[in-house]
C-alpha positions in Angstrom: 1.0 -37.1 -8.3 -1.2 -39.3 -10.4 -3.3 -41.0 -7.7 -5.8 -42.2 -10.4 -6.6 -38.7 -11.6 -8.0 -38.1 -15.0 -5.8 -36.8 -17.9 -7.8 -33.5 -17.9 -7.1 -33.0 -14.2 -3.4 -33.8 -14.6 -3.2 -31.4 -17.5 -4.8 -28.7 -15.4 -2.4 -29.4 -12.6 0.5 -29.1 -15.0 -0.8 -25.7 -16.3 -1.2 -24.4 -12.8 2.4 -25.4 -11.8 3.8 -24.0 -15.0 2.0 -20.7 -14.3 3.4 -20.6 -10.8 6.9 -21.4 -12.2 6.7 -18.5 -14.6 5.7 -16.1 -11.8 8.4 -17.5 -9.5 11.1 -17.2 -12.1 13.2 -19.9 -10.5 13.1 -23.6 -9.7 9.8 -24.7 -8.1 11.8 -26.7 -5.5 13.2 -23.4 -4.1 9.7 -21.9 -3.4 9.1 -20.8 0.2 5.8 -20.6 2.1 5.9 -16.8 1.6 6.2 -17.3 -2.2 3.1 -19.4 -2.2 1.1 -17.0 0.0 2.2 -14.1 -2.3 1.1 -16.0 -5.3 -2.2 -17.0 -3.8 -2.8 -13.3 -2.8 -2.2 -12.3 -6.4 -4.6 -14.9 -7.7 -7.2 -13.7 -5.2 -6.6 -10.1 -6.3 -7.3 -11.3 -9.9 -10.6 -12.6 -8.6 -9.8 -16.2 -9.4 -12.5 -18.6 -8.3 -12.1 -20.6 -5.0 -12.3 -23.8 -7.2 -9.4 -22.6 -9.3 -7.3 -21.7 -6.2 -8.1 -25.0 -4.5 -7.0 -26.9 -7.7 -3.7 -25.0 -7.6 -3.2 -25.8 -4.0 -3.9 -29.5 -4.7 -1.4 -29.5 -7.6 1.3 -27.7 -5.4 0.8 -30.1 -2.5 1.1 -33.1 -4.8 4.3 -31.7 -6.4 6.0 -30.9 -3.1 5.0 -34.2 -1.5 6.7 -36.0 -4.4 9.7 -33.8 -4.0 9.8 -34.7 -0.3 9.6 -38.4 -1.1 12.3 -38.1 -3.7 14.6 -36.2 -1.3 14.7 -33.1 -3.5 13.5 -30.9 -0.7 13.3 -31.4 3.1 10.6 -28.9 4.0 7.2 -28.8 2.3 6.3 -25.1 1.7 2.6 -26.0 1.5 2.5 -27.7 4.9 1.0 -24.7 6.7 -1.4 -23.5 3.9 -4.9 -24.4 4.9 -8.1 -24.3 2.9 -9.5 -21.4 5.0 -7.0 -19.3 3.1 -9.3 -19.4 0.1 -12.2 -17.8 1.9 -10.6 -14.5 3.0 -8.4 -11.9 1.5 -5.2 -12.9 3.3 -3.6 -16.0 4.7 -3.9 -14.4 8.1 -3.1 -11.1 9.8 -3.0 -9.6 13.3 -4.8 -6.6 14.7 -2.7 -3.8 16.0 -3.5 -4.8 19.6 -2.4 -8.4 18.9 0.9 -7.2 17.4 1.5 -5.1 20.5 0.9 -8.1 22.8 3.1 -10.3 20.7 6.0 -7.8 20.7 5.8 -7.4 24.5 6.3 -11.2 25.2 10.1 -11.7 24.8 12.0 -11.2 28.1 13.9 -8.0 27.3 14.2 -6.1 30.6 17.8 -7.0 31.2 20.0 -7.6 28.1 22.9 -9.0 30.2 20.7 -11.8 31.6 18.3 -12.2 28.8 20.2 -11.7 25.5 18.1 -14.1 23.6 14.9 -12.2 24.6 16.5 -8.9 23.4 17.4 -10.6 20.1 13.9 -11.9 19.6 12.3 -8.6 20.4 14.7 -6.9 18.0 13.8 -9.4 15.3 10.0 -9.1 15.8 10.2 -5.3 15.8 12.3 -5.3 12.6 9.9 -7.7 11.0 6.8 -5.6 11.8 8.6 -2.4 10.9 9.7 -3.6 7.5 7.4 -6.3 6.3 10.4 -8.5 5.3 9.9 -12.1 4.3 11.3 -14.3 7.0 14.1 -15.5 4.6 15.1 -11.9 4.1 15.1 -11.2 7.8 17.3 -14.1 8.8 19.7 -13.3 5.9 20.4 -9.7 7.0 24.0 -8.9 7.6 25.6 -6.2 9.7 26.6 -4.4 6.5 23.0 -4.2 5.4 22.2 -1.8 8.2 22.5 1.9 8.0 21.1 3.0 11.4 22.2 6.6 10.8 19.9 6.8 7.8 17.4 4.4 9.4 17.3 2.0 6.5 18.2 -1.7 5.8 19.3 -3.0 2.4 17.4 -6.2 1.6 18.1 -8.8 -1.1 14.8 -10.2 -2.2 13.5 -12.7 -4.7 15.5 -12.8 -7.9 18.5 -11.2 -6.0 16.8 -7.9 -6.4 17.9 -5.3 -3.8 15.7 -2.7 -2.1 16.0 -0.2 0.7 13.4 -0.4 3.4 13.0 2.2 6.2 13.3 0.8 9.8 11.4 3.3 11.9 12.5 4.7 15.3 11.3 1.8 17.5 13.0 -0.9 15.5 16.2 1.1 15.3 16.1 1.5 19.1 15.8 -2.2 19.7 18.4 -3.1 17.1 20.9 -0.7 18.7 20.3 -2.1 22.2 20.6 -5.6 20.8 23.9 -4.8 19.1 25.4 -3.0 22.1 24.8 -5.7 24.7 22.8 -8.8 23.7 24.6 -9.8 20.5 28.1 -9.8 22.0 26.8 -11.9 24.8 25.3 -14.4 22.4 28.4 -14.6 20.3 30.8 -15.0 23.3 33.8 -13.6 21.5 33.0 -15.4 18.2 32.6 -13.5 14.9 29.6 -13.6 12.5 28.6 -11.4 9.6 24.9 -12.1 10.4 22.8 -9.5 12.1 20.6 -11.9 14.1 22.7 -14.7 15.5 22.0 -18.0 17.2 23.9 -19.5 20.2 26.0 -21.2 17.6 27.3 -17.9 16.3 25.5 -18.5 13.0 22.5 -16.7 11.4 19.2 -17.6 12.8 17.4 -20.1 10.6 13.9 -19.7 9.2 12.7 -22.8 11.0 14.0 -21.7 14.4 12.5 -18.3 14.1 9.2 -19.9 13.0 9.1 -21.8 16.2 10.0 -18.8 18.3 7.1 -16.8 16.8 4.7 -19.6 17.5 5.8 -19.8 21.1 5.5 -16.1 21.7 2.1 -16.0 20.0 0.8 -18.7 22.4 2.2 -16.7 25.3 0.5 -13.6 24.0 -2.9 -15.4 24.0 -3.2 -15.5 20.2 -5.0 -18.8 19.7 -5.0 -19.1 16.0 -2.0 -20.4 14.0 0.4 -17.6 13.0 3.9 -17.5 11.4 6.5 -14.9 10.7 4.7 -14.2 7.4 1.7 -13.2 9.4 3.7 -10.1 10.6 4.5 -9.3 7.0 0.8 -9.2 6.3 0.1 -7.2 9.4 2.8 -4.7 8.4 1.1 -4.1 5.0 -2.5 -4.2 6.3 -1.8 -1.6 9.0 0.0 0.7 6.6 -2.9 0.6 4.1 -5.4 1.0 6.9 -3.6 4.2 8.0 -3.6 5.6 4.5 -0.2 4.6 3.1 0.3 4.9 -0.7 -0.1 1.4 -2.3 2.9 2.0 -4.6 5.1 2.7 -1.5 3.8 -0.5 0.2 4.6 -2.4 -3.0 8.2 -1.2 -3.0 8.7 -2.0 0.7 7.3 -5.5 0.3 9.4 -6.1 -2.8 6.4 -7.1 -4.9 7.2 -7.2 -8.6 3.6 -6.4 -9.6 1.3 -3.9 -8.0 -1.6 -6.3 -8.4 -0.1 -8.5 -5.7 -0.1 -5.5 -3.3 -3.7 -4.5 -4.2 -5.0 -7.4 -2.1 -4.5 -5.0 0.9 -6.9 -2.5 -0.5 -9.6 -5.2 -0.1 -8.6 -5.5 3.6 -8.9 -1.8 4.1 -12.2 -1.7 2.4 -13.6 -4.5 4.4 -12.4 -2.8 7.6 -14.1 0.4 6.7 -17.3 -1.5 6.0 -17.2 -3.1 9.4 -16.5 0.2 11.1 -19.4 1.8 9.3 -21.7 -1.0 10.2 -20.6 -0.9 13.8 -20.7 2.8 14.5 -23.0 4.5 12.0 -26.5 5.0 13.3 -27.8 3.7 10.0 -25.1 1.1 9.5 
């Protein structure tokens, strides 16, 4: 972490990491890529300078690299956070057309011959319908579902629970997955997990991350995306269509409304682009 840095710089790094730890409310070693993206979105909403945010990223990268070297963690949560993040309101989102293309990629015409495709489609539909963090998605259990009411009970950061609506399309895909595809994947084995792997265990974050990347490439989406990108798309598209910001906050599980307010900037920028493109005096 030292790398010949000045005492002043090291002190600034320490303050940045302490502020992140206070916001996270748990051990820094347990932070996920989604936690870091949410925190950066909050700092951007607070209109922190690009220099300040770049310094925090440098501090975080140094901290997690040392943790990797020490064997404290095995996955660096900053690995996929690039500098372009600092120049735009969100780490990345998808247009509604791109989401539709992505959702259409998994092979899901025949659940008996393509159970994994049905599972993947159900997972993508659930992620886009709810805006869950990927860790929340892969941790879902069968008992968390209430398909009759159309909700899912989510355990988020700090073990806080929230109810999130699923929507008719996600419910339909989940029901079809549960009826045919899931039993075929399990092959008579039992698992409390909603979304299961061929080993009859819950899908891991890393495996689903690679699945999303593969489907994105097949959908012709050339830029780098992750499961968290669908979370941002969920919130962005809701706000674009007039959703109440407080409701979006509750669904995302944000503690502070200021974190969610980043999506108002997205909607505002979109309106400006539409005005410039279509108004005769734009």
